[in-house]
C-alpha positions as CSV (number, residue, x, y, z in Angstrom):
1,X,40.5,64.1,-33.4
2,X,42.2,62.4,-30.6
3,X,42.4,58.5,-30.2
4,X,42.9,57.0,-26.6
5,X,45.4,54.2,-27.7
6,X,45.8,52.7,-24.3
7,X,41.9,52.5,-24.3
8,X,42.1,50.8,-27.7
9,X,44.9,48.7,-26.4
10,X,42.5,47.7,-23.5
11,X,39.8,46.4,-25.6
12,X,42.2,44.5,-27.9
13,X,43.3,43.1,-25.0
14,X,39.8,41.8,-23.4
15,X,38.5,41.1,-26.7
16,X,41.4,38.6,-27.3
17,X,41.6,37.1,-23.8
18,X,37.9,36.4,-23.9
19,X,37.8,34.8,-27.3
20,X,40.7,32.6,-26.6
21,X,38.5,31.6,-23.3
22,X,35.7,31.1,-24.8
23,X,37.4,28.8,-28.3
24,X,38.9,27.2,-24.8
25,X,35.2,25.9,-22.7
26,X,34.0,25.6,-26.5
27,X,36.7,22.8,-27.1
28,X,36.2,20.9,-23.7
29,X,32.1,21.2,-24.8
30,X,33.6,18.9,-27.6
31,X,36.0,17.1,-25.8
32,X,33.4,16.1,-23.3
33,X,31.0,14.7,-26.1
34,X,34.0,12.9,-27.5
35,X,34.3,11.5,-24.1
36,X,30.8,10.4,-23.9
37,X,31.2,8.4,-27.2
38,X,34.1,6.8,-26.2
39,X,32.2,5.6,-22.9
40,X,29.4,4.6,-24.2
41,X,31.5,2.4,-27.4
42,X,33.4,1.0,-24.0
43,X,29.8,0.1,-22.0
44,X,31.1,2.8,-19.3
45,X,28.7,5.4,-17.5
46,X,28.6,8.8,-19.8
47,X,26.8,11.1,-17.7
48,X,29.8,12.8,-16.0
49,X,31.0,14.0,-19.5
50,X,27.7,14.6,-21.0
51,X,27.3,17.3,-18.1
52,X,30.4,18.6,-18.3
53,X,29.9,19.2,-22.1
54,X,26.8,20.1,-21.4
55,X,28.4,22.9,-18.7
56,X,30.6,24.3,-21.0
57,X,28.3,24.7,-23.9
58,X,26.1,26.9,-21.5
59,X,28.6,28.6,-19.8
60,X,29.9,29.5,-23.7
61,X,25.9,30.3,-24.4
62,X,25.7,32.5,-21.1
63,X,28.9,34.6,-22.2
64,X,27.5,34.9,-25.5
65,X,24.5,36.2,-24.2
66,X,25.7,38.4,-22.1
67,X,28.1,40.2,-25.0
68,X,24.9,40.9,-27.0
69,X,23.4,42.3,-24.4
70,X,26.7,44.6,-23.2
71,X,26.4,45.6,-27.2
72,X,22.5,46.4,-27.3
73,X,22.5,48.1,-23.7
């Protein structure tokens, strides 16, 4: 049996980068929701923070759905 170490390392590297990117994107969504809470408490408009948070969560959902599609297909 021959293990292709270069391919294994490539898969590990890509999965590590994608994981860090998804965690960062989700964190931006949480920060956006936090800014919305702060803006609402101060009486300011929170539409931009809420839109940004929803966009981050939608991107996370799309990335996870694409990953599941790649696994199933």
